[in-house]
N, C-alpha and C positions, 0 to 999 in steps of 0.2 A: 707421897699423898702431895696435891696441889689443887688450887682454888681452878686451872684451866680444864681438869680432872671432872671434879663435881661441877662443872658448867656446862660438861659435856652431858652427864647422866641427865642433869635437868632438861637440857634438851632434847633427846633422847624421851624421856617422859612423856615433857611435855607435847610432842610431835608423833610418839610411839613408833617412828620410823627413823632408821639411822643415815639414809641419804637425804633425807629432809634435814638432819637435826644437824650433819655436818655443812650443808647448803647454811643454813640458819646459822652456824657457827663458821663460815668461812673457811671450812679446812677441808680436805679430802676424805671421803667415808673410810680408808684404809686408816688414815691417822687416828681420825676418831676411836672408831673401833679399839685402835691397838690401846689408845691411852685408857679407854674404859677397862681394856682384858688386864692392861698392867695393874689399875685400881682393882678389879676382884682380886686377882693374883695376891696383892699385898692385901687384902682385908680376910682373904680365903674361903668369901662365898661368890655365888652368881649373883649379880646385881639385875637382870633381864633375862626372861625366857625365850631367847632368840627363835624358837621352835612355832611358839604364837604368833600370829597374825592379824593387828598391828602389835606389835611390841608389848609387853607386859612386863612391870617388876616381879619379879620371887618375892615370895613371903619375907624373904632377909634382904632383900634388893629395896621394898617400900622403906624399910626402918633408914634402910641407908641415904634413900630419898629425902624421909624428914630431915634427918639432922646435915644433909647436905644443901638445904634450903636454909635453913638453921645459918649455918656458918658462912655462906653466901648472901645472905640478909645484912649481915652483921658485917663484913667487909666492904659492901657496898655502901652499907652506913656510914661508914667509917672514911671511906674514899669521898663520899656525899657532903660532910661533915667540914672537909680540909677545902673541897671546891666551895661550898657555901663562905665556911670562913675568909676565904680568897675573892669572893662573888665573882667565878669564874663560870663561864657558858659552854665549855666545852666538855665534853663526854655525853652518852646516849641517854635520851628524855624521850621516856616511851608514854605516847599519850592516846587514849580509848577517845572513841567518837561515835557518837548515834550515828545511824545510817539516814536518818532523814533530818541530820545536818550537815555532815560531812559535802556532801556535793555542792554546796551552799555555800558554805561558810569557808571552808580549807584553800579552795581556789582565792579566796578573796586576802588572804595573811600572807600563806604557805610561802610559794617563791619569792614571794621579797624579802619576808625573812630569810630564805637559804642564802638568798643572794646576799645581803647583809653582814650574816653571821656564818660564813662558809666553815667555820669552826665545830659550830654545832651539828649535833646529828641528833635531829628530833625523825622520828617515828612514827606516824600516824598507824591508829588499827580500827577499821570500823567495830564495834561491838553492840551488844543492846544491854538496857540498864543493869539489866540482873550479872549479866555475864562481866561488865565493867566494874560491880563492886566486885565481885570475886576475886577480879586482877587486882584491884586494888590491895585488899586485904592479905593476897598471898605475895607484893609489891613484883607479879611480873607488868604493870603498867604504873608508873607514875603521877598520871592524873588523867582525869577524864571530862570529856565536854558532853555536856548532857543535859536534857530538860528537869528542872526542881520536878520529886515526886515524893510522896508521902514515905518514911522510911530510911532516911538519909540522915538522919542525926548524929550519927557517929560517926560521920566525916567534916572534914572542913569544907565549905561550899563558897566559892568568889564568884557575885553575881555578874552576868557580859553582859547580856542585853534583855529585852521582853520582845515579840512577835506575836502577830495574829495567825489563826490560822483563815485560810480565804479557801470556797468552793469551786472547782472547774468543774464545767457545766459543757456537756455536749448541746450543739445546736438543736437539734429535733428533741432534747429534753423537753419537759414543760416546765425547770427551774430556769431556763435560758431566757425568756420572756421577764424575769422578774428582776427587779433591782437589789432586795437584798433577799439572802436567805436567813427564813426560820426557822428550828428544829423542827418543829410539826410539818415542813414542807421535804421532810426526807424521808418520805414514806414509800419511794418507788423499791424495784427487787435490784436495780443495777447501782449499789455502792459500793465502789474498788476499797477496799479496806486491805491496812496491811495487816500480817501475822499475829497471832494471840501472842502477848508478850513482847509488842513493840509499846512504846508510852504512847508515843504519838495516836497509834490506834484508842486505846485506854484512856486519853483522855478526850479526845474525839466523841467516843459511844459513850461515856458518862454526862459532858457536858449537855450532849446532844439528842439523851435518850434513843439512842439507836437501838432498839429492842428488833426493829423490822431487820435492821445489818444481818445482827446475829441469825435469825430465821430464817434469814432468806436463802432458796437453795440455788438462787443465782450469784448468789455472791461469790466473788474471785478475790482470795488469800494468797500476797506474795507478799516482798519484803522490799519494791520499789514503789517509790511515788513516779520515778520517768516512766516506768511499764504503764501505770496508770493513767498517768498522761497522753500517752500515747493512744490508749485504746480512748479515752474521750475524744482525743481529737481525730480520729476517723467514725465517729458518731455514735458513741455508745456511752451512757451512764454519767455518773458524778463522782468526783474524785476529793481530795481534799491536801492545799499546800500548804506550807508555810508564808511566812510574809517577805522573807528573804528571798525565796525562790523567784518572786515577781521581778525584779532586777535582772534576771537573767532569762525574759520571756521576750519572743518577739510581739510587734504590734498584732499580728494576727492570733497568737496564745492568749492575747492581753484580752481579746474579744470572749476568751470563754471564763473569765473569772469573775466571781460574782462575793461580795462582802457578806459576812452573816450581819442580822439585823443584833441589836443589842438585846442582853451581854452577850457580847463579841468573844468568842470562844480564844485562849490565848495558853501560853507557854512563858515561862523564864529558864532563860540556857545561861549555865553555870559550868564552872569551873570548880571539878572535887578532888581532893587527896586525901589521903587518910589522915589521922592525926598525929603519925609518927615522920609527915613530912618535911622534908628541912630544905630543897632546894628551893627557896624563896624568890632569889634573886632572880634566877630564871624565869620562873612562875610569873611574877609581876612585869616582866619583862615581853611573855606571850601573851598575857590577859591584855595590855596597853597595845600589842601590835594588835589582838582581834577586835578590840574596840574602833583603835584609829582606821578600820582596814571598811568599819560599817557605814550602809547609807546614811547619809544627814537626818532622815528620818528617827534612826536608829540611838541617836546622839543624845546622849541624859544630861 
């Protein structure tokens, strides 16, 4: 039995597909399948029911997976402890990030970070808040970049920056002629909002009391701010964008931006880790690079 075999088992369990698991582990599918088969022979049980699609663990296999996760977690913690002692920046570092943050923040610091530290293997995955929290608890990711919400008290949270929300308004919408947006103004049918479960949506619905959006039959729920922006640019409705998105807008797009009247809705972006997180040297360096990449008005 080897740690590598356990890694392969966890990859299949996570991705529910042998070919995808092999690709994720950078090995061929026959190699991955053979190594798992050898482990099954050694243990005398079938870990996965290969007849089911997607692949599912057997009852005995689930117990193997639970123990494999504990062993791999301890092995990773041991290596991370040594890396932190040496203040090393090598090794894989998995970061989850909200989809409403990623397109505006990641391009600002990530390419430069990779150029400065080619020895680092930072991997970014877009996740919603609850998915990110579960991934941190399981050890699937090392850190998360998200908006601060209630219920994160058990996690370690490092503030990165605070940003406002802005309205993005089509030219033929009544709000286009207003200098500022007030919650009472948001009573139209065409309010383009994100899917349920996005904290970006939840914060705006709560702050602006957008009951009409929940009731509107013409509300269009997706998972992309960029999609809503294209709809608005083509002449229909209102959506909301974070402040960091403004620096990516063209002069023509800036014409559609409208600030909120006081009180101004905003969110605090944080870097979150589990209480057992070890690699603080790498985390502080990542936080510093993010802060340095922000526009002047975000600098504290």
